[in-house]
Structure formats: C-alpha cells, structure tokens
N, C-alpha and C positions, 0 to 999 in steps of 0.2 A: 505492501499500497504505497501510493506518493505521498508526502508530507502534505499535499497538498489536498489529498480525498479525508484527511484526516479530521480536518474540522467535521464538514459532511456528516459522516460515520458517526461522529460523535453527539453532532444531527438526530442522526434516523435515530442513537441509542435510549435519546433522551428525550427523541419525541415518545416513543415507544413505551418508552416505563411512564412514560406525568399520562396517553392515553387510557394507560392499564391499572397504571395507580390515583388516578387523580380526573378521574374524567370531565364534569360539570367546569373544574375552574383549564382544559387541557383542551373544552372547545370552543369556550367563548374564547377562548385567545387564537384557536385557528379558523374560526368564525370571521376574525380582523388583518390573518392573512391573505399575502397578493403572492402570486403561483401561475402555476399553468398546468394542463394535463402530462404537457408531456414532462414536466419539470417533477412534479409529481411520479411519476410513476420511473423516468429513471433514477430520483431520490429515494425513492420509499419501497414503491409497489413491487420495484422485480429485481428488485436484491429481499425484500422481507417475503414472497410470494413462491423461493430459492428452498429456503427450509423445508416443507412439506416435501418440494420433490427430489430435494436430492437427500435427503433426510429417508423420506420411504424408499431409496434408492437404494442405498447401502443399507443398510437395516435389511434392506428383503435379500441384499447380495449376501451378507453376514447369516443370518439367519431362518433365514426361506420365509413362504408364509400355511399357517396350519391350517385345515380347513374338509372339513365332513368327512374322518379318520385320516386325509392324507397334506404328509408332508413338501410345500411347491418352492423347489429354488429357482429364480429365474436365472439366464441365459443372463451376463454383462449387456451384453446386443440386447437384448428383454427389459434390463435393467437401465437403462439409458435413455432406451425408443419411449419406455412408461413416463417417466421423468420432465419428457422433454413435453411429450402430451399436455402432463398436469400442465405443467409449468406453465405452456403455449397457454393451455384454456384456462387458466385462475385465472392470465393477465384481464383475456379477454370477454376473460369475467364482470371483474372488477366496469372493464366496460359496457356491459349490458345490467348489471345492476346501477348506476351515474344514471341509464337513462329511461332507465324506472326509476328512480329517487326523482328524479328531474321530472319527466312527463306523470306523476304521479301526481306534482307538489297542489298543483292548481284545485284537483277533488279534494282533497285539506283543507284548502284555506293559505297553505305555504302560497313560493315564491320560486317558479319556474324560472333556477337556476343556474347551470350545467358544471362551472364550472367549482360553486357549492356541493354536490350531486355528487361533484366528485371525487372530493373534499368525504362527504358520509362516508363513500362508499368503498375508499379509499386508506382509513383510518378502520374504520370500528373493522375489516377486517383482518386490524395487526392482531388480536387473542387467537384466530380462528388461525395463523401465522405462524405464531411461535410456541405452540401448541404443539403445531408438527412435528417438533426436535424430541418428541417420543412413539415418532413412527421409526426415531436410530434401533429398537431394539421392541419387536412387533407386540410380546407379551403388555405393553404398556403399551400399548396399542388404543387402548379404553381411555386412558389419561385424555385423549384429544377429546374427550368431551369438557374439561377447562373449557375450547375456544367458543361454545355457544357464550363463556359471554360477550362473545362479541356479538349479541344482540341488544342487552342492552346497552350495550354502546352505542346501539344505532337508536336506540329506542329516546337514547339523551343524545346522539347528532342529531336527530329531523327536523327535531322545533327550534334549533340553536338558529342552522343551515336553512334551515330550509322557512323559516320562517312558520313551519306551521303553531295555529292553536296549542297550543297543550292538552289542550283536554280532548285533541283530536287526533296525537299522534303515537295510539294506544293503533288507533285502525289505521293510524299510516304505516306504521310498524309493521303488523299483521300480513295488512298486502304486502307490504314491501319482502317480507321472508316465503311468502308464499311464492310467489316468482322466483325468489333468491332458487331455494330448491328448485322451480319444476329449470330453471338452467343449469339446475347441480348435476338434475336427472338427468339431462338433453346430454348436460356435455359426458358424464360419467356412462353415457355406450355407442359415446363418440369416442374417446377415453380406453375403453372396452378392450378395440379390437388392438390396439399397436400393444396392450398387456399381453395378449395372448396369443397371436404373433410373436412375437419374443419367445415367450417362455412356453410356446408350444415349437420353435424352429429350434431352441437352446438347448431342449432336449431331445431332441430328433440326430443333434452331429456329437448329440456325452456329455457340451461341455450346461445346460441344467438339470436338473435331479429332478425328480418326484417317487417318492417310497411310500411305504404302509404308516406314517406315525405308530 
C-alpha cells in the first residue's frame, strides 16, 4: 500500500466502524457529505464487497463445504470463478438497490435523490460485508447472520438521507428489503452456474474433491 493510499484506508476503516457502532450520528454526517457514485464505489463498496467473495473462496478451498451428507471441495478454478461472480453481482446489487431506494422515495414522502440513495445502499451494506469474514471457516458461517444488522442501518438511513417521514420509514424499509431479497434470489440463480461449473470441472480433472462426510 502506498503512502497516499493510507489515509483512504484509514478513512474507510473509520467509516465502517462508525456506521456500525454509532449509526445515528454517522448517517447525519453522511447526509451532508458531497461525493460521487464513482468515488463511493472505488473507495468503499469495491473494497468491502470483496470480503465475502474472497473469504468464501479461501474458506471453500481450505475446508470445502458440507451438505446433505457429502463434503465438497471446489477446484481452484471453481473457487475463483465463483468469487468473481459473487463479487461482480454484489457491485451490481448495490446499483440496483440504490435505484429501488431512489424510485420508492416519493411513494413514502421522501425526496428522489440518486446520490443519497447510493449512499444508503452502500453504507447499509457494511454489516453484511464485514460479516462475510466468517466465510473463511464454513463451520462459523452461521455467524454471517450478524449481517442482518444492516436492516437496522437501512431503517435509520432511509429517513435521514431520503427525507422520508419517520412514521413511514418502517414501511419504506420493508419494501426495500423485499426488493433486495428478490434481487438476491435472482442474482443467486445467476451465480450458481459459475459455482457448479467450477466444482464439476474440478472434480472431473481430479483437482476437486467430493466424498461422503
């Protein structure tokens, strides 16, 4: 890491810590910040979204995955292709979620503002991305449920940044969450072939492993 990159990394760490520990104050700070979608992606989303993708790939290669009485260890190619697919889809998901937040804002008395919507989509994803570190050890994968804290972050961020009335924030949050679930399900179907293709080719070549657990 170059010297010039160190302040950016320190800023990222501080932002991630603050949005988790003091979300009310941090959302108020974020509300008044001037930034761009490109900068938000480059200096925050692109970095944190890599955590679950990389940790999932490394965890799979080291420990494999257990399901339905079988133990599956992906090939190196399968792990890499799956990580890339999950990473790209995570970046696209932020974009789609931001558009949903933006376009639903007027329905709940809020202001239609694309930049503010991208802030909400990006920073509310912090908890989920950080929880992705538990994918390093599949046995601890259940701890990724801690990422659901992001729902609370979303609930706090929507009225502050999108200027929706507080009494409508719960309904606003619920509809955004439903949309997010739909997006995740669709993206899950898109990513699945990459994972299965990699595992299947790896086992066929002898570089993958599948055996009874």
